[in-house]
C-alpha positions in Angstrom: 64.3 18.8 -30.8 61.7 21.4 -31.8 63.0 24.6 -33.4 61.7 28.0 -32.3 59.1 29.3 -34.8 58.7 33.1 -34.5 55.5 33.0 -36.5 53.7 30.9 -34.0 55.1 32.9 -31.1 54.1 36.3 -32.4 50.6 35.1 -33.4 49.6 34.2 -29.9 46.6 36.1 -28.5 46.7 37.5 -25.1 44.8 35.4 -22.5 41.4 36.8 -21.8 39.7 35.2 -18.7 36.2 36.2 -19.9 36.7 34.4 -23.2 38.0 31.3 -21.4 35.1 31.3 -18.9 32.5 31.6 -21.6 34.2 28.8 -23.6 34.6 26.6 -20.6 30.9 27.0 -19.6 29.7 26.1 -23.1 31.8 22.9 -23.1 31.0 21.8 -19.6 27.3 22.4 -19.3 25.9 19.7 -17.2 23.0 17.5 -18.4 19.7 18.6 -16.9 18.9 16.7 -13.7 15.7 14.7 -14.1 12.9 15.8 -11.8 12.0 12.9 -9.4 8.6 11.5 -10.1 5.9 12.1 -7.5 4.1 9.3 -5.7 1.0 10.0 -7.8 3.0 9.8 -11.1 4.4 6.4 -10.1 1.0 5.2 -9.0 -0.4 6.3 -12.4 2.3 4.4 -14.3 1.9 1.3 -12.1 -1.9 1.4 -12.6 -1.5 1.5 -16.4 1.0 -1.3 -16.5 -1.1 -3.5 -14.2 -4.2 -2.9 -16.4 -2.1 -4.1 -19.4 -1.0 -7.2 -17.4 -4.6 -7.9 -16.4 -5.9 -7.4 -19.9 -3.5 -10.1 -21.1 -3.8 -12.2 -17.9 0.0 -12.5 -17.6 1.6 -14.2 -14.6 4.7 -12.3 -13.5 4.9 -14.5 -10.4 5.8 -17.8 -12.0 8.5 -18.7 -9.4 8.6 -18.0 -5.7 11.5 -15.6 -6.3 9.5 -13.6 -8.8 6.5 -13.5 -6.4 8.7 -12.4 -3.5 10.3 -9.7 -5.7 6.9 -8.3 -6.6 5.9 -8.3 -2.9 9.0 -6.3 -1.9 8.6 -3.9 -4.9 5.1 -3.0 -3.9 5.8 -2.9 -0.2 8.9 -0.7 -0.7 7.2 1.8 -3.0 3.7 2.0 -1.5 3.8 0.5 2.0 0.4 -0.9 3.1 -1.3 0.7 0.0 0.7 -1.6 -2.2 -1.1 -4.7 -0.9 -3.9 -4.4 -3.5 -1.3 -4.1 -6.3 0.4 -7.3 -5.0 -2.9 -9.2 -5.2 -3.6 -7.9 -8.7 -0.2 -9.1 -10.0 -0.3 -12.4 -8.1 -3.8 -13.6 -9.0 -2.8 -15.0 -12.4 -0.7 -17.7 -10.8 -2.5 -21.0 -10.8 -1.9 -21.4 -7.0 -3.0 -17.9 -6.1 -4.1 -17.8 -2.5 -5.4 -14.5 -1.1 -4.5 -15.4 2.5 -1.0 -16.5 1.5 -0.6 -13.3 -0.4 -1.5 -11.3 2.6 0.9 -13.2 4.8 3.8 -12.7 2.4 3.0 -9.0 2.1 2.9 -8.6 5.9 6.4 -10.2 6.1 7.7 -7.8 3.4 6.3 -4.8 5.2 7.8 -5.8 8.5 11.2 -6.5 7.0 11.4 -3.0 5.5 13.7 -1.9 2.8 15.0 -4.9 0.8 16.8 -3.2 -2.1 14.0 -4.3 -4.5 12.2 -1.3 -6.0 9.2 -0.8 -8.2 11.5 -0.9 -11.2 11.3 -4.7 -10.8 7.6 -4.6 -11.8 8.4 -2.6 -14.9 11.3 -4.9 -15.8 9.2 -8.0 -15.3 6.4 -6.6 -17.3 8.8 -5.6 -20.1 10.4 -9.1 -20.1 6.9 -10.6 -20.4 6.2 -8.5 -23.5 4.1 -5.8 -21.9 4.5 -2.2 -23.3 5.7 -0.3 -20.2 5.7 3.2 -21.9 3.0 5.4 -20.3 
């Protein structure tokens, strides 16, 4: 059992709500919320990464699943205007077929949101050794 210590009791400061609020605010400051990127910022980043992919002629669409993921990523982020990006990333596959690319992109557009985002492009590029920092 703890014994009563009068030195501790008498040294206690009176509670000051202002001091507590200031201290509480300093310790609980939220991290700044990142500003969402605009469509033009994302297009700029995609363009730079695609140029790097093209410079090294890297095929990010080795498998059907990879190819489909790229189609959904561009369709999700850019809609119809993502078609050109999809062709640019698909053309390094040995079986690249522009008509087949268009058909697949049309299907992805019609299906709508798939849960695949443009982050898939950046991850695939990074996994292939492309510098994705813009």
